[in-house]
N, C-alpha and C positions, 0 to 999 in steps of 0.2 A: 355772175359769170356763167357762160353756157356750159352745160354738163360735159360736152366733148372736150373743151379746153380745160375744165377742172380736172378731168381724168388724166390728161397729159401732165398737168402740174403736180398731180398726186402720184406720178410714176405708175399709173394703173392702166397703161395702154402699151402693149407690145406690138400689136399689128391689127390693122383693119383691112378688109378686102377691097374697100372702095372709099375714096375720099368724100364721096357724096353722102356718106353716112352722117357726117357732121351736120349737113343741111337737113337731112331726114329727121335726125333727132331734135333739131331745133324747130322745125316747121310742123311736124306730125306727132300724133300720139301713137307710138309704135308698140306692138306686142313682141316681146323677146322671150327667149327661153334659155334655161341653164339646166344641164343634166348631171346626174351623179348615179353611178352604179352601186347598188347595195351589196358590196362584197364583204362587208363586216357589220358588226353591231352598231358602229358609231363612226361619224366623221371625226377628223382631227383638226388641229389648229391650221394646218396647211390648207385646208379647204375654205377657211374663213374669208380669205381675201377676195375670191370671186363672188361670194355671197354679199360682201360689202359693196362690190360693184353693182350687183343686182339691187341693193337697197338705194344706191345713189341714182340709178336709172329710174327706179320707182318714184323716188322723191322728186325727180324732174318731170314726172307726169306720164311715164311709160308703164305698160302693163306686163308684169312678170308671170311667166309660167315656169314652175319648178318641176322638172321631170325626174322621177325616180325610175331607174332602169331595171325594173323587174325582169324584162326580157333580155336586154343587153348584158345584164349581170350574169345570166346563164351561160354566156359565150366567153366573155373575158376580153378586156381591152389590152392589146399588146403595148400600148404607149407607156414608155418609161420602164418597161420590164425586159429583163435579159433572158427570161425563160418562161415557159408556159405556166399560167395560173392553174391552181387546183380548182376544178369545176365544182360549183355548188349545185345542190339539187333545188327543185322549184320551191319546196316548202321552206328551206333555209332562206332563199333569196327573197321571197315574199315577206317572211317574218322580219328579216333585216330591213326590208323596204319600209315597213310600218314604223320601225324605230327611227330610221333616217328621216321619214316624213315628219315625225314629231319634232325633230331637231330643226329642220329647215322651216317648219311652220313658225317656230319661235323667231328665227332669224329674219324672215320676210313674211310677216303675219297676213298681209292682204293678198298674197300670191295665190294663183290657182295651182293646185298640185295634181299632176297626172302620173300614171304609171304606164310605161310603154308596153308592158306585157298585155295590156288590154287590147291593143291593136295588132301587136306582133303575133299573138297566138292565133289570129284569124287566117294567117297565110299558110297555105300548103306549099310544099317544096317546088312543085311545077309552076305555080303562080308566081312565087318569089323569083325563081330563075328567069322566067319569061318576061315578067313585067318590070322587075327591078334589076336583076343581075345583068340583063342585056345592055344596060346603060353604062356599065363599068368596064373600062379597058384594063387588061392585066398590066400593061406597061405603066399606066398611071398609078395603079395600086401599088406596084413594086417600088415606085419612086417616093411614096410616102415615108417620112422619117420613121414612123412607128414600125413599118414593115422592113425597110432597108436595114435598120440597125439589128434586125433579128435574123437576117439571111444566113449569116455564118453559123450562128448557134442553133438555128432552126425555128420554124414557126409552123403551127398546124394550120390546116385549111380553116378550122373553126375560128381561130384568132385572126387569120388573114382576112376572113370575111367580115370582121367586126365593123370596119368602116362602112360597108354596104348597109348594115343593119342600122347603124347610127344615122347614116344619111337618110334612111327611110323615115326615121323619127322626124327629122327636119321637114321632109316633104309632107308627112302627115299633118304636122302642126301648121305648116304653111297653108295647106288646103282646107283644114277644118277650123283653124283659129286665127287665120290671117296673121300668122307669126312670121315676121320678116327679118328677125335678127336672132342669131345664136351667139351667146357669150361663153367663154370658158378660159381655161389656163393655156399657156403657151404650148404645152405638149399635146393639146387637142386640135391644133391648127389643121393637121391633115384630115382628121375625121370630120371637122366642121366644113372645110372647103369641099369635101366629097359630097356633103349635103347640098351645098350651093350648086354644084355641077348637076346633081340629080334633079333639082328643082327646075333648072333651065332646060334640061333635056325632056322632062315630062310635061312641064307647064308652058314651055315655049321660051324663046330668047328674050321676049319682052318682060318676062317675070323678073321681079326685083327682090333680092334678099341680100342680107349682109352678115358678116362675121366680125367679131371683136374678141381678141384674146389679151389677157394680162400677162406680165412677166411672171415666171416661176419665182417663188421666194426661196432663196438659198442663203446659207451662211457663208462667211468668207472662205471656209474650207471646202465649199461646194456641196455639202450635205443639205438635204431638204429642211426648210424651216418647219418647226413644229415637232422636232425630235429633241429629246433631252435624255442624256445618258443612254442613247440607243433606243429609247422608247418613245412612242408617239404621245403627244399631249391630246387626249381625247375630249370631245365635247360632251360625252356621256358622264354624268356625275358619279356613276358607279365605277367607271374605269379610271377617271382622273377627277379627284374631288375638287369642288370649287376653290378650296384653299390652295391646292397644288396648282390649279389653273391660274389663280391670281398670282401666285409666286412665280410662275413661268414668265409672266409679263414684267413683274418687279425685277427679275434677274436679267433682263435684256441689257446688252452692253450700251454704254453711252454713245458709242460710235454708230450704233444701229437705230437708236430709238426714234430719231426724227423721221427717218425713212419709214419706219414701221407705223408711226402716227399718221403719216400721209396716206399710207395704204389702208389702214384699219380704222382710224378714228373718224367720227363724223363732225368733229370740231371744224369750224372754218379755217382755211389755210392761214389767214392772218393771225388767228388765235394760236395756231400751232407754232408759227414763227415767234410770237411773243413768249410762249411757253419755252421754246427752245433756247431763247436768250436767257431766260431765268435759270434754266437748267444748267447752262454753261457757266453761269456765275456761281452756282452752288451745286455742283454735281453730286456731292455727298448726300444731299436731301432726296435725290432721285424723284424729282417732281414729275418729270415727264413719264417715267415708268409707272409711278403710282396713278397718274391720270389715265393712262391707257389701260392699266390693269383694272381700274374701277369700271371704265366704260365697257370693256370686253366681258368682264365677269357678270356685270348687270345684264348685258345683252344675252349672253349664252345661258346663264343660270338664274337670273332674276335678282331683285334687290335684296331679298332676305338672305340669299346665299352670299351675296357680296358683303353684307354686314357681318355675317359669320366669319368670312375669310379675313376681313379687316380686324375683327375682334381677336381671332386666333393669332394673327400676325403681331398685334400689339401686346397680347398677353405673353407670347413667347419672347418677344424683345425685352419686355420688362420683367421676365421671369415670374409672372403672376398667374400660375396655372389655376389658382382658386377661382379666377374670374370666368373660367371656361365651363360651359355646360357639358353634360355627358356626350351629347352629339358632337359638340365642337372639339372635345378631346379626341374622339374617335376619328373625326375628319382631319384634325391637325397632325395626327401621328399615323395616319394611313400610309403604309409603305415604309415606315421606319423599322429598323431592326427590332424584332420582338421575340419573346419566349413565353411559353405557357408556364404558369405557376399554379400548382395544385394546393400547396400548403404554405411553405415558407422557404426562404433561400437567403444565404448570407449575401451581403452587398458585394463582397469580393467575388463570390461565385457568379453573381448576377452580371458583374462587369465583364467577366470572361465569356459567359454564356451569350451576352448581347454583342460581343465583338468590340466592346469599348476598351478592353485591355487585352494584351496578348497572353498574359500569364497572371497568376495570383500575386506573384511578387510585384509585378508592375501595377496591379490593381491597388495593392496596399500603398505603394508609392504615390499614386494619383490621389488617393484619399488623404494621405498625410500632407500632400501639397495643396490641399483645399481645391482640387480641380473637379470634384464630384458633387452634384446636387441630387437630391431625391425629392421629387414633387416640388421643385423650386427652392428647397431648403438645403443649405450647405451641410454636407455630412463629413465629419472628420474622424469618426469612430470606425476603425477597420474591423470591429467585431459586430457591427450593426447587422441585425437580422430583419429582412423584409418579410412582413406577413400581412395579415388582413388589416392591421392598423394603418398600413401605408397605402392601401388601395383606394384611390379616388373613385367615388361612386361604386365602391365595392368591386371594381374591375381593373383599374389601371394603376400601375406604379411607374412613374416616369423618371428615368435615370438619365442624367446629362453629364457628359465629359466636356470640360471647357465651355466654349460659348455656343457651339453649333452641333456637336455630336450627341444624338439622342438614342435611347433604347427604351422599350416599353415591355414591362412584365404584365401579362394578361392573365387574370385569375379565371379558373374554370368555373 
């Protein structure tokens, strides 16, 4: 199947600027680019879909350039924002850029990585305004969705100018790397097409370049995909552990999982259809969710981290904490309610301290009703004292209420 048709069938194409792109992708080896501004330490799950698009294009024989926006990150993209971004300083942006580059290098290993600060820093204000700014009409700029949506709430000249600077990136890569295609998410359409206009005006009407954007991933309630309990699911293992990342995919709804597999998995479409049929027959097994969780965790964090995530999942399900290493215990209970223990604490007090019981009276009732375990063992003695004997690896005492509510006492 040709890559253009496959992308359609995978629901990974929202718009292209020219139907001739299909033939160009089939007949030529094209250089394309994908950019991201380093406005934080890490990308999140919502960024993954467009990098999967880059992987598919690369697998079809096309050459990727992954751009880190060390320059554009200093300005701030108004797309999808209702108010001005807080501006970062150069040191922050370049440091974030290095971390982002490490992540995208794992996602698309053979890609060329560039930082637009390297060429944007060479422009002085007069050269920029004369040679680049003169090609942009104010009316056209105001018509872009990213700008129009901000006119009532306000937009600074800095963010208003963002589309010009991103367009300059496309022009630079077109002239220096023969890059003829920019890809991105749906909300980048205005910025990307500004680059196409600039290429035609500077290089002549015969110049040929293209744009392709994918649909934004959203949940049924309209919130962005990649958010859980109001927090982003990060690709950085220090911000979202591989176990939590794995669980994010495991917990996807049955109604969404086939669509997510089309967008994210590199399994052939025929295999996804077969897997979907099996999942429908036995939804309780969550076959599709586990398959996607394994593929994404291995891609983002590596095989070793995947095995740890699976081991933690199985040990928690089977209530077999003794099977977990110290590192796995720490990963598995990162983000769980915790309290610091310097010496000892009664189990009743621990349940209240960890938020697993609203009162000491309720705590004693839970213990009497056999609803509490300590390190995987049922505890029915409401006079139990938790001390160093209960500390796994001398550090962790894991208290569980029912099947899924956990708390951890951490010894100093």
